[in-house]
N, C-alpha and C positions, 0 to 999 in steps of 0.2 A: 483423921486418918481415913475414916470410911468415906468421907466426902471426896478426898483426893483419889482414892482407889477407883471410885465409880467413873470419873472421867477417863482414867487410864484404860479401864475395861471397854468403855465406849469407843475409845480410839482404836483399840485392838480389833474390836468387832468391825469397825469401819474399814480398817486396813484389810481384814480378811475379805470383806465384801468387795472392796475395790479389786483385790487380786482375783477373785472369782469372776468379776465382771470383765476384767482384762482378758482372762483365759477364755471366756465365752466369746468375747468380741474379736479376739485375735484368730484369723483363719488358720486352718491347719496347713502347714507348709510341707508339700510333698518332697520326697527325696529327689535330689537332682538326677535327671536322665543322662545316660551316657551317649554323647553325640560323636559320630565319626566324621572327621574332616580330612580332606587331603592336606598333606603337609605343606606348609607355606615356607618358602625360602626366599630370601631377599636376593634379587638379581643385582649383582654388584658390577659385573663386567659384560662387555659385548659377547664374550664367549659363553657366559651363563645364559644370556638371552637366546643365542642361537641354539644352544643345547636344549633349552626349554621348547623353542619352536619346533626343532627337529623331533623331539619326543612326541609332541602333539601330532605332528604330521604323520609320523610313522604309525601312531595309534589309529588315526583316521584311515590311513591306507590299509591297515590290517583289517579294520572293521568293514571297509568297502569290499576288500578282496573276499572276505568270508561271506558277505551278503551275495556277491556275484557268484561265488562257488555254489551256494545253496540254490540260487535261482537257476544256474546252469544245470545242476542235477535234476531240478524239477522239470526243466524243459526236456531233458533227455528222457526222463520217465514218461512225459506226455507223448513224445515222439514214438517211443517203443510201444506204448499202449495203443496209440492210434494205428501204427503199423500192424499190430496184432489184431485189432478190431477189423481193419480193412481186409486182412488176409482171411479171417473167419467169414466175413461177408462174401468174399470171393468164392469160398468153398460152398456156402449155402446157395449162392446164385448159380454155381455150376450145376447143382442138383436140380434147381428150378428150370434152368434153360434146357437141360436134357429132357425133362418132362414136357416142356413146351414144344419140342421138336415133333412130338407125337401128333401135333395139330396138322402136320403135313398130310396125314392120311385123308383129310377132308377134301383134298384136291381131286380124289377119285369121283366124288359126287359132282363137282363142278364140270369135270370133263365128260362125265356121263350125260349131263344135261346138254352139253354142246353136241355130243354125238347124237342124242335122241332128237334134237331140234334142227339138225343139219339139213335134212331133206323133208320139208313139210309140204303137204299139198297146198296148192294155191287157193282153193275154194273150200268153204265150210270149216267145220271144227274137227279136231282129231284128239283122241284120248291117248295119253302116254302115261304109263305107270313107272314111277321112279322111287328109289329108296327114300325113306324119310329124310327131309332136309336136315343137315347138321347145324343149321343156323338158328340161334335163339336170341330174340331181342334183348339187348342190355348186357350180353355176356359173350365171351369168345371161348367156346368149349364144346364138349360133347353133348348130344341130345339125350344120352342115356338109353337109347333104344338098341343100338348095335351091341350085341353081347360080346363081340370080339374087340372092336375098336372103341375105346372110351377115352377120347382125347380130352385133355384139359389144358388150360392156359393160366399161368400165374405170372404176374408182373414181377420181374427181378427187383431187388431192393438196392437203393443207394442211400439208405438212411444214415449210415456211418459217415459217408463223404459229405452229405448235406449238412449234418449236424456239426461236423468239424469245420466246414466252410463258414457256417453262420456264427460259430463260436470263435472264429479267428485262429483256429489251431492248424490251418494248412501250412502256415509259415514254419511249423516245426519239422515238416518233411523236407528232404533234399529237393532241390528244384526239379530235377529230372523225374523223380518219383511222383511229385505233385502234378507235373505235366501229364504223366501217364494216367493217373486217376482222373484228371480233368477231362482227358480225351475219352476215357471210358464212360464218364458221366454224359458226355456229348453223344456218344454212340447209343446209350440207353434212351436218350431223348429222341433220337432218330427211330429206335425200335418202338418206342411208345407211339410215335406218329404213324408208323407202319401198322401197328395194331389197331389204331383208330380208323385207318383207311379200310382195313379188312372188316372191322366191326360195322362200319357204314355199309359196305358192300353186302355183308351178311344180312343186315336189317332190310336192305332193298329186296333181297331174295325172299325173306320172310313175308314182306308186304305182298309180293307177287304170289306167294304160296296162299296167302289169305284170299286173294282175288280169284285164282284159277285152279286151285288144288283142293282135293277132299281126301282126308285120311281114311284109308281102308280099314275094315274091322280088325284085321290082325295087327294094325298100328306099326307095321314094318315098311309099308309102302304108301305112296300118295298117288292119287289119280288126278292127272293134270288134263283139263279140257281146254284146248286153245285153238285159235285160228293161226294163220301164218304170221300175221303181224304181232300177235301176242307171243308166239313162240320166239320171234326175233327179240322181243323185249326181254324174255326170260333168258335167252342165250347171251344177250349183251350183259345182263346182270351176273350171270355165271362166269363169263369171261373176265369181268372186272374183279369178281371175288377171287378167281384163280390167280390173277396177276397180283392182287393185293396180298394173297396168302404166300405166294412165292417171294415177294419182297419182305414180308415179315419173317419168313423162315431164313432168308439170307441174312438178315440183321441178327436173328437169334443165333445162328451158327457162328457168325463173326464174333459176337459178344461172348459166346461160350468159349471159343478159342482164346479170346482175350483174357477171360477169367482163368482159364487153365494155365496160360502163360504166367499170370501173377502167382498162382498157387505153386508153380514150379520154381519161383524165385526171381522172376523178372523185376528189375528195379527202374527201368526206364522204357519209354515208348518204342525206341529203336529195337530193343530186344524182343518186344512183343511183335513188332512188324516183321522181323526176320522169321519168327515162329509162324506167323500167319501166312507169310509169303510161301514158306515151305509147305504148309498144309493145303494151300490153294492151288498148287501145281499138280 
């Protein structure tokens, strides 16, 4: 009896060992995940097929329409922002251009030189005292000596237009409005060229000042010692500077009127031209 029980106990132990081994070797099975699938229906007839195609087509059209709507709203926002920025730049440029018109007071010095050198003796040298020259190399502005007239020149900005052009945002503007700003940018290029001509003429006068003039102790006048030929040279330089200044002031005034037209609400070049024509009569 004892011998028979021992094999039965051994078999029970073996069975338990096998069950444990199977439990350890069997990987843990995770709970099934819930998947969502579109319902599948069998297409039995041509009618079902066309209904299926129509459903897909309508869904695609709705998606495209929503995308186009969002893009259109974005473009409208870009246009309004660009118009606002251009208007603000026009206001700032108006203030700058009004300040630049003060540069016209320098014409008195150039015409004073022309008057002083008009009748120069044929022989020998003559001394002429003139107010300090308003010309400073490298800049267009006041010399800081005259306590009353302190002219300054600042270049107007077209940063908003240039940035929008380089970024390809000009197409957001109506054609006539874009044409108006393009014309204004061209006018500013002409004003810049006029400024450079005046700067070159001013630097020529400063070079002549270095050759022929000496600053007096009070620093409000210069003593020019010249002969007839040298006086003609100075007069020619003064005449060129006066002409260049008048050209610069004309361009400055034109662009100021242009910017003021934009601030008043002009939306195309013809409206601005009508305003300019009325102011130039």
